[in-house]
Every structure is written in C-alpha cells, then in structure tokens.
N, C-alpha and C positions, 0 to 999 in steps of 0.2 A: 522655503523648505516645503511648504504645502503645495506650491505650484509644481515643484519637481516631482513629488510623489504622485500628483495628478497626471503628470505626463507619463510616468513609468507604469501606472496602473493599467492603461490599455495594452501596453506592450506585454505585460505579464499575463494578461488574459487571452492574448492572440493565439498562443499554442493550444489553449483549452478550446477556443472556438474552432480551430482547425481540426482538433480531434473530434469534436461533436459533428462537424460537417462530414468527416470521413465515416463516422458511424452511421449517419443518416443515409449517405450514399450507398454504403454497404448493406444496409438493413434489408432492402428487397431481395438481394441475392442470398443473404443469410436465411431469410424466411423461406425462400424457395428450396434451398438446400435442406433446411430443417424439415419442411413439410414433405418433400418428395424422397428424401434419402434417410435422414436421421430417424424420423418417426416410423417409417416402414421397417427399418432395420431393427429398432427396439421392439416393435410389435412382433416381428418374425422371430426374434430371439426369445420372447416370452412364450409365444405359441409353440415353439420347438419343444417345450417341456410340458405340454398339455396333451390330454387325450381328446382329440377333436376329429370327428368323422362326420360324413354326410348321413349317417344312420342314427344319429342322436342329436337332440336339440340342446345338449348341455356340453360345456367345455370344462374339464376337470384337470387339475395338476397331477402329473404322473412322473415327475422327476426325469430320470435318464432312461425311462422305459423305451421311448421311441428310438434312441440311439442304440440301446442294447438289441432291440428287435431288428433294426437294419443291419447291425453287425452280425447277429446270429444267422440271418438269412444270406449273408455274404454280399448284400447290395452295397453297403457303405464302403467296404474295403475295395471291392471290385470297381465300383464307379469312380472312386477316388483315384485309383491307379490308372484307369482308362483316361480320366480327365488329365492327369499329369502327363501321360504319354502323348495325348493329343496336343496339349499345350506346348510341350517341348518340340514336337514335330512341326507344329505351325510356326513357332518362334524361329526355329532353325531355317525353315524354308523362306520365311519372310526376310530375315536378316542376311542370310547368305546371298539370296537372289537379289535383294534390294541393294546390297553393297556392290555387287558385281554390276548391276545396271547403273548405279550412281557413278561408278568409275567410267563406264562406257559413255554416259550421257552428261558428264560433268561440264563440258564446254557448252557455252550458250551460243547456239546458232539455229538456223531454221530447221535443219534436219533433226537435230536433237530435240527441239521444241515439239516437233510433230510426234516423235517417239515418246517423249515424256507424257504427252496427252494420251497417246494410245495405251501406255502402261498404267495410266491413272484411271482410265475408264472403268475397270472392274470395281474400283472403290465406290463409284457412283451407282453401281448396279445393286439391285436387291439381293441379299444373301440367298433368299429362296430361289430367285431366278438363276443365280450362279450355280446353286446346287442342282437344279433341274437340268441346266445345260450340261454340266459335267457328268451327271448320271447317264445322259445320252452319249456323251463322248466316250465314257469308260464302259459302256455296255459291251457284253461279250462280242456283239456284232457291230460295234461302233467304230468310229474313225481311228482310234488308237490301235485297236487290234488289227484293223484292216491295213494300217501302215506297217505294223510289225510282221504281218503275214508276208510282206514282200521280202523279208530276210530269213524266214524259216520255211521249212518244208510243210506244206499243207496249210490249213486254216488255223490261225491263232485265235482262240476263243476264250482266253483267260478271263474270269470274272473278277475284276479288280475290286468291286464293291461287295461281291458276294462271297469272298473268301475271307475267313477269319484271320489269316496271316497278313493280308494286304489291305483290308478294309480301313483300319485305323490310319495307316500311312496314307491311303488314298484320300480320305476325307481331310486329313491334316494338310495334304498338298493343296486340296481345293480351297480350304480356308486361307492358307498362306498365299495362294495365287490371288484371292479376292482382295487382300489388304496389302499386297506387295508394293503397289504404286505409292501409297502413303509413306511407307518406310523408305522407298527410293528417294522421294523428295526431301525427306529429313536428312538423309546421307548426302545428297547433293548440296543442300544448304551448309552442312558441316564441312564438306570438302572445300567449298568456295569461301568459307570463312577463315581458312588457314592462311596466315600471312604469306604473301607471295615471296617476300624476301627470304623467308626460311627455306622455301623450296628452291629458289634460285641459288642460295648459298650451297645447298646440298648438290645441285647440278654442277656447280663450279668445282666442288670437291671431288667430283667423279662418281657420285652415287647414282646407280641405275634406277630404273623405274620400280623394280621390286623392293630394292633397299629403301627408296624414298617412301614407298607405301608402308613398309613394315616399321621403319624407324621414326618416321615423321607423321604421316597421315593417320595411322592407326592410333598412336597415343593422343594426338590432338583431336581425334574424333570421339574421345571418351564421353563428352556430354551427349552426343548423338547416340552412342551405344547405350548409355544409361536410359535415355528416353525410349528408344526403340525396343530394347530387350524387355524392359519392365512393361511397357504398354502391350506388346505382342504376347508376352507370356501370361500376364494377369488377365488381359482381355480374352484370351482363349479359354480361361476357366468358365466363362459364362456362355460358351458357344452352345447353340441349340438349332437355329434355323438351317444352317448348312447341313448338319447331320440329319435332320428330319427330311430334308429334300433329297438326300442321297441314300441313306441306309435306314433311317428311322430307328437307329440304335442297334441294328443288326449288322451282320448275320448273328443270330443268337443275341448275346450281349457284348459282342466284340467292340462296338462303338457306343456303348451305353454310358455316356458321361453323366456327371452328377445332375445336370439339368434335364437330361432324358429321364433319369430316375425320379426326379421331382415331378415331371410331367405325368409319368405313369402312376405314381402314388396319388397325385391330385385327381387324375382321371378315375381312379378307383374310389374316390371319396374319402381317402385317408389324409385329411388335411394336416393333422399333427405330424405324422411322419414326413409328409411333403415339406413342412416348415423346417423340420430338423435337418433334412438333406440340404435345403436351401441355406440354412444357417452354417452348414459345413462348408459351403462354397465361400461364404463371407470369411470364415476362419482361415480357409486355405489361401484366400487372397491376401489377408493380413499377414499370415505366417510367411508368405512368399515375398510380398512386396517390400515389407519393412526391412528385413535383413539384406535383400537384394539391392535396394536403393542405397542403403548405408554402405555396402561393400563397393558398389560401382562408383558412388560419389567420391569415395576415398581414393580411387584409382584415377580420377580425372586429372588431366594435366592441362594447364593453360599456357599459351605462348607468351 
C-alpha cells in the first residue's frame, strides 16, 4: 500500500509543477506589461484628479475640476467627437479598401505577391513620413488637384487639408491608407482559411461570385472582421503623428483629436488637465472595445 502511494504522489504533483513552470515563463511578460502599461495607467488615472501645473511645485487633489474645466471650455466634448469621427473614417477606409484588395489579391501567384508587397510598404513607413508625403500630395497645387484640373475648367486648387469640411476626412483617409496593407493581409488569411469544399459546393449549386461572397465568405470572415474592426477603430483613438504632420490639429480645431488636446495642454504646462484628457482616451477605448468585441464575437460563425 505504501509503495502504491509513493508511485501516485509524483503524479499528483506533476500538474502543480507544470503550473509553476507556466508562471515562471509568463512572469517576465507580466512584469513588462505591469511596468509599462498598468503602472502608467494607474498613475495617469490618479493625476487626472489633481491640480498639477508647471507653475507650481506642489500637486494637490482637486476632484473633478479638471474634467469640469475641459468641459466648460468645450475642449472635452469637441475633441471627443472629432476623435470618434476620425476613428470611424479611418476604420471604414481600412476595412472597405482592405477587403476589396484582399479579394483581388487572394490567389497566391507571382503577380499578386508583388502587389501584396507594394500595398504593405506604407505599413513599414513612418507615420510622420506618410503625413508629410500626403500633405504635399494634397496641397492646393499638388498632384491630386493637378490631376483633377484635367476634368474641370480652369485650375482646381481646393485645399483638402485647409478646409474645415474636408480636413478630417482627408487625414482619416491618410491614416487609413497608412495601415490598409496590414488589414488586407488579415482578410487574405481569412479568405484562404475558408474550406474549399464549401465554396465548391456553392459553385455546383449555381451560386454566383456575389452570392458566394455575401452568403459564404462574409459570415466565415467574422473572426477577421472582429480583429480588423476592433484594432482599426480602437487604434485610431490614439492617433497623433499623422495629424501633426498634415494639419497640426487645424484648420482651427477641425482635426483636434484628444491626443492633440493632450499635447496642447501639456505644452502649456497644464499637466493635470493633460492627464485628465489622456484618461478620457483610455475610458473611450474601454467603453468602445469591450461591447464591440462582445457583439462581434457573438456573430462569429465557424465552418
């Protein structure tokens, strides 16, 4: 009896040893995430409720004063609405264009491989460089207006980035163009993971290309939609570099997203209000990502 218990004892401790090994392997990542993400998030949340400026050497608790001040000045509401508009524009540009390119480049061959590389190149480019390039392209005397002048009478000199009605859409397009290649690759992977026998059965039943896309590919692309929509929408909430390279938040406050407002408050030495606006970005991400992921995951269909 004693020999049997001695044999079973090591087997009973094996799961515990595996669990300890998992913890030790995960510990470096947990420490990095805690140090670079959790601790700054908590510190920023605490500083959001303090009076902290570059004109005083003391930091005092002031409750919701920072948020009330930003709200009364119109900065909080305006920057939040601009951020949402920019994020929706960027998300739409990336996903619609990325899905269209994925369908065109789905087949693996030499020509498509070249075009996949070409469309992925902007992802490797610096956002600032992309912004500067497009600010020149969209200049009133730039290539876009020169091309449009071929179809209109006289010189077409519309200021895409200098007009309040088009500036937000323009910078949203630029940011969408910048990251469209990554979204395209995700959709290509999703399309190629659809079981071939399902598509062949639809072809035998007489389903056309549009019917197959709408009834088979779109439902089975739900995991790719979940990833791309959430990443593109939530990632756009923290945009700054492309906007600074193109409009610097202008004209006026037309493209003044929350991060631009954070930068301006920080540049004025108002660190407490800057922290409160930064905290609003975190709340906006959480309030958007959690219900969106929950909703999209419920709609996923597996073959």
